[in-house]
C-alpha positions as CSV (number, residue, x, y, z in Angstrom):
1,M,-18.2,40.9,74.3
2,G,-18.7,39.4,77.4
3,A,-21.0,36.7,77.7
4,T,-24.9,36.3,78.5
5,A,-27.1,33.9,80.1
6,T,-28.6,32.8,76.7
7,D,-25.0,31.9,75.2
8,T,-24.6,28.2,74.6
9,P,-21.8,26.6,77.0
10,E,-19.6,26.1,73.8
11,A,-20.3,29.7,72.6
12,V,-19.1,30.7,76.0
13,F,-16.1,28.8,75.9
14,E,-15.2,29.7,72.6
15,E,-15.2,33.2,73.5
16,H,-12.2,32.3,75.8
17,R,-10.1,29.2,74.2
18,G,-7.5,31.4,72.7
19,L,-6.8,32.9,76.3
20,L,-7.0,29.4,78.0
21,L,-4.7,27.6,75.5
22,G,-2.3,30.8,75.6
23,L,-2.4,30.0,80.1
24,A,-2.1,26.1,79.7
25,Y,0.6,26.3,76.9
26,R,2.6,28.7,79.2
27,L,2.4,26.0,82.1
28,L,3.3,23.2,80.3
29,G,5.2,24.2,77.1
30,S,3.8,21.8,75.0
31,M,0.7,22.7,72.7
32,W,-0.5,18.9,73.1
33,D,-0.9,18.6,76.9
34,A,-2.0,22.3,76.6
35,E,-4.7,21.1,74.2
36,D,-5.7,18.0,76.4
37,A,-6.5,20.4,79.3
38,V,-8.3,22.9,77.7
39,Q,-10.3,20.1,76.2
40,E,-10.9,18.7,79.7
41,A,-11.9,21.8,80.8
42,Y,-14.4,22.3,77.9
43,L,-16.1,19.0,79.1
44,R,-15.9,20.2,82.3
45,W,-17.7,23.4,81.9
46,T,-20.7,21.6,79.4
47,R,-21.3,19.5,82.9
48,T,-21.6,22.5,85.3
49,D,-24.6,24.1,86.4
50,R,-23.8,27.7,84.5
51,A,-26.3,29.7,86.7
52,Q,-23.9,29.1,89.6
53,V,-20.8,30.6,87.7
54,R,-20.6,34.6,88.1
55,E,-17.6,35.1,85.9
56,P,-17.4,32.3,83.3
57,R,-13.9,33.7,82.7
58,A,-12.3,32.9,86.1
59,F,-14.1,29.8,86.5
60,L,-12.1,28.7,83.4
61,V,-8.8,30.2,84.1
62,T,-9.1,28.1,87.3
63,V,-10.2,25.0,86.1
64,V,-7.2,25.4,83.4
65,S,-4.5,26.1,86.0
66,R,-5.7,23.2,88.4
67,L,-5.2,20.8,85.3
68,A,-2.0,22.2,84.2
69,L,-0.7,22.2,87.1
70,D,-1.6,18.3,88.0
71,Q,0.3,17.7,84.4
72,L,3.0,19.5,85.0
73,R,3.8,17.7,88.0
74,S,4.0,14.3,86.3
75,A,5.3,16.1,83.1
76,R,8.9,16.7,85.0
77,V,9.0,13.2,85.7
78,T,8.8,12.2,82.1
79,R,11.0,15.1,81.2
80,E,13.4,13.8,83.2
81,A,14.0,10.8,81.1
82,Y,14.0,12.3,78.1
83,V,16.5,11.4,75.4
84,G,18.4,15.1,75.3
85,P,17.9,18.1,75.7
86,W,13.9,19.1,76.6
87,L,12.8,22.4,74.9
88,P,9.6,23.7,74.6
89,E,7.5,23.2,71.9
90,P,7.5,25.7,69.6
91,V,4.1,27.1,68.4
92,D,2.4,29.6,65.9
93,T,1.9,33.2,67.7
94,A,-1.6,33.1,66.8
95,A,-2.6,29.9,68.2
96,V,-2.1,30.9,72.3
97,G,-4.3,34.3,72.5
98,P,-3.9,38.0,72.2
99,L,0.0,39.4,73.1
100,D,-1.4,42.9,74.7
101,T,1.2,43.4,77.0
102,A,5.2,43.0,77.2
103,E,4.5,40.3,80.1
104,L,2.4,38.4,77.6
105,R,4.9,38.5,75.0
106,D,7.6,38.1,77.2
107,T,6.5,34.5,79.1
108,L,5.4,33.2,75.5
109,S,9.1,33.7,74.1
110,F,11.2,30.4,74.0
111,A,14.1,31.2,76.3
112,T,11.4,32.6,78.7
113,L,9.8,29.3,78.3
114,H,12.9,26.8,78.2
115,L,13.6,28.7,81.8
116,M,10.5,28.0,83.4
117,E,11.6,24.6,84.0
118,R,13.4,25.7,86.4
119,P,11.1,27.0,89.1
120,T,8.8,24.4,90.8
121,P,4.8,23.6,89.5
122,P,3.5,25.7,92.2
123,E,6.0,28.6,91.5
124,R,5.7,28.2,87.6
125,A,2.0,28.6,88.2
126,V,1.9,31.6,90.3
127,F,4.1,33.7,88.2
128,V,2.7,32.3,85.1
129,L,-0.5,33.7,86.7
130,R,0.3,36.7,88.1
131,E,3.0,38.1,85.6
132,A,1.2,37.3,82.5
133,F,-2.6,37.4,83.0
134,E,-2.1,40.1,86.2
135,L,-4.3,38.2,88.7
136,P,-4.4,39.7,92.5
137,Y,-2.4,37.5,94.7
138,D,-6.1,36.1,96.8
139,A,-7.2,34.6,93.4
140,I,-4.0,33.2,92.7
141,A,-4.1,31.5,96.2
142,A,-7.7,30.3,95.5
143,I,-6.5,28.5,92.4
144,V,-3.3,26.6,94.2
145,G,-4.3,26.0,97.2
146,A,-2.1,28.6,99.1
147,T,-2.5,32.2,100.9
148,A,-2.0,35.1,99.2
149,A,1.3,35.6,100.9
150,N,2.7,32.1,100.4
151,C,2.0,33.2,96.7
152,R,3.8,36.2,96.8
153,Q,6.6,33.8,98.1
154,L,6.3,31.6,95.6
155,H,6.3,34.3,93.0
156,H,9.5,36.0,94.5
157,R,11.6,32.7,94.1
158,A,10.4,31.8,90.6
159,A,11.2,35.2,89.3
160,K,14.4,34.7,91.0
161,R,15.1,31.6,89.4
162,L,14.9,33.2,86.0
163,A,16.8,36.0,87.0
164,D,19.7,33.8,88.1
165,G,19.2,31.8,84.5
166,R,19.3,35.1,82.3
167,G,22.7,35.7,84.5
168,A,21.1,38.9,86.1
169,D,22.8,40.5,89.1
170,A,22.2,38.5,92.5
171,G,19.0,39.5,94.4
172,A,17.8,40.9,91.4
173,V,13.8,40.4,90.3
174,P,13.6,41.5,86.8
175,A,10.5,42.8,85.5
176,A,9.0,41.0,82.6
177,G,10.0,42.0,78.7
178,R,13.5,43.5,80.3
179,F,15.6,41.1,78.5
180,Q,13.1,41.2,75.4
181,P,15.3,42.9,72.0
182,S,13.0,44.4,69.2
183,G,11.6,42.3,67.2
184,E,13.4,44.3,64.0
185,E,16.7,43.3,66.1
186,H,15.7,40.2,66.5
187,S,15.0,39.9,62.8
188,R,18.6,41.6,61.9
189,L,20.6,38.8,64.0
190,L,19.0,35.9,63.3
191,T,19.4,36.9,59.5
192,R,22.8,37.5,60.4
193,F,23.3,34.2,62.4
194,M,21.9,32.4,59.1
195,N,24.2,34.0,56.3
196,A,26.9,33.2,58.5
197,A,26.2,29.7,59.3
198,R,25.2,29.0,55.4
199,D,28.5,30.7,54.2
200,G,30.9,29.1,56.5
201,D,31.6,32.8,58.0
202,L,33.7,32.1,61.1
203,A,34.6,35.5,61.9
204,A,30.9,36.7,61.5
205,L,29.4,33.9,63.7
206,T,32.0,34.6,66.3
207,E,31.2,38.2,66.5
208,L,27.2,37.3,66.8
209,L,27.7,35.1,69.9
210,S,28.1,36.2,73.4
211,E,31.2,34.6,75.0
212,D,29.1,32.2,77.4
213,V,26.4,31.2,74.5
214,T,24.8,28.0,74.9
215,A,23.6,26.0,71.9
216,W,20.3,23.6,72.9
217,N,19.3,20.7,70.8
218,D,16.0,18.6,71.0
219,G,16.0,15.4,69.0
220,G,14.1,13.7,71.3
221,G,15.6,10.4,70.7
222,K,13.8,10.8,67.2
223,V,16.2,12.2,65.3
224,R,20.2,13.0,65.2
225,A,20.7,15.5,67.6
226,A,22.9,16.6,70.7
227,L,22.9,14.9,73.5
228,R,23.7,17.6,75.9
229,P,24.3,21.3,75.3
230,I,27.1,22.6,74.0
231,V,28.4,25.6,75.7
232,G,30.8,28.4,74.9
233,R,31.7,30.6,72.2
234,D,34.4,28.5,70.5
235,A,32.5,25.2,70.9
236,V,29.5,26.7,69.4
237,T,31.4,28.0,66.4
238,A,32.9,25.1,65.6
239,F,29.4,23.0,66.2
240,V,27.6,25.4,63.9
241,L,29.9,25.7,61.3
242,G,30.5,22.0,61.4
243,L,26.6,21.3,60.9
244,A,26.9,23.8,58.0
245,A,29.8,22.0,56.4
246,R,28.5,18.4,56.6
247,Y,24.8,19.1,55.6
248,P,23.2,21.1,53.1
249,F,20.6,23.6,54.2
250,E,17.5,23.3,52.2
251,H,15.1,26.1,52.2
252,L,16.3,28.1,54.5
253,R,14.0,31.1,55.8
254,I,12.9,33.3,58.5
255,G,9.3,32.8,59.6
256,E,7.6,33.0,63.2
257,A,6.9,31.1,66.5
258,N,6.4,32.1,69.8
259,G,6.2,35.6,68.8
260,Q,9.5,36.1,67.3
261,P,11.7,35.3,64.5
262,A,12.5,31.9,64.0
263,L,14.5,29.9,61.3
264,R,12.7,27.1,59.4
265,V,15.1,24.9,57.6
266,S,14.9,21.5,56.0
267,L,17.9,19.4,56.7
268,E,18.1,16.1,54.5
269,G,13.9,16.3,54.4
270,R,13.6,16.7,58.2
271,E,12.4,19.8,59.3
272,Q,14.0,21.8,62.2
273,V,13.2,25.2,63.7
274,T,15.7,27.2,65.4
275,L,14.9,30.4,68.0
276,L,17.7,32.8,69.5
277,D,17.7,34.4,72.8
278,V,19.3,37.5,71.9
279,R,20.8,40.0,74.6
280,D,22.7,43.1,74.9
281,G,23.2,42.3,71.0
282,R,24.5,39.2,70.8
283,I,23.2,35.8,70.8
284,R,23.3,34.2,74.4
285,A,21.4,30.7,73.2
286,I,20.7,29.0,70.4
287,F,17.5,26.5,70.6
288,A,16.9,24.1,68.0
289,V,14.1,21.9,68.1
290,L,14.6,18.4,65.7
291,N,12.0,15.9,67.4
292,P,9.5,15.7,64.5
293,D,6.3,15.5,67.4
294,K,7.2,18.9,68.5
295,L,6.6,20.3,64.9
296,T,3.1,19.4,64.1
297,R,1.9,22.6,65.5
298,L,3.6,24.6,63.3
299,A,2.1,26.1,59.9
300,P,3.9,24.5,56.7
């Protein structure tokens, strides 16, 4: 149901809160920062003359996008000084609005969010607004302060950077969702990965991994974690099996984060969330988030 002239500012804003959080999170990769942007947008909304706003949704999307874009520019400097690899903050799927389209699902996936650190902030903003929220280029241009033609170029460059990161053929600009496996396939592979790691099964683990697999570990300097990405099937296999042999995994279970299956592990009293990038039936990337500051938004 759309907003009416008699709705309170709070009621109108709450109608769009999920969408706005989803937008800000896709732009920033951090629910902490997304919530800050949405809260600031709410304060601005309550101070706005609503009689001058024809479309509250468009107005709020514009405000949140600009706030997130400003945050993203400053966040890039902070992330360059981060201890070890920086990974997005995993979130409960229900916290970031609907996932009605393949594009909304793909831009929420952990692998895509990780790759979206490659484009520049304007490229990322244009890509998210166009792919996930299907805004026309003239509307995006008004948000980011560029021409519609320039926004088309920014979108193309962002898509190309993501395609390069996914190992697509040179010049290919893939549609969102093309690389996403079915939920059943993803869950099956994650279960096999969990069992192989827990049982120390070298052959099973090797079979699951692509030759160019990369393991990323985000401890943020708060807990022990590999400070560089681990690249290649042999290196990743040795790393995973070494961890499994050294540390007893407690309460190993499969849950969900970012619209996909996720492995939840208690390791010596610390929580860890592991997500996979699955392509062509094999694991292309392993993302392990250990930084406790990034796990506060997930349900226990």
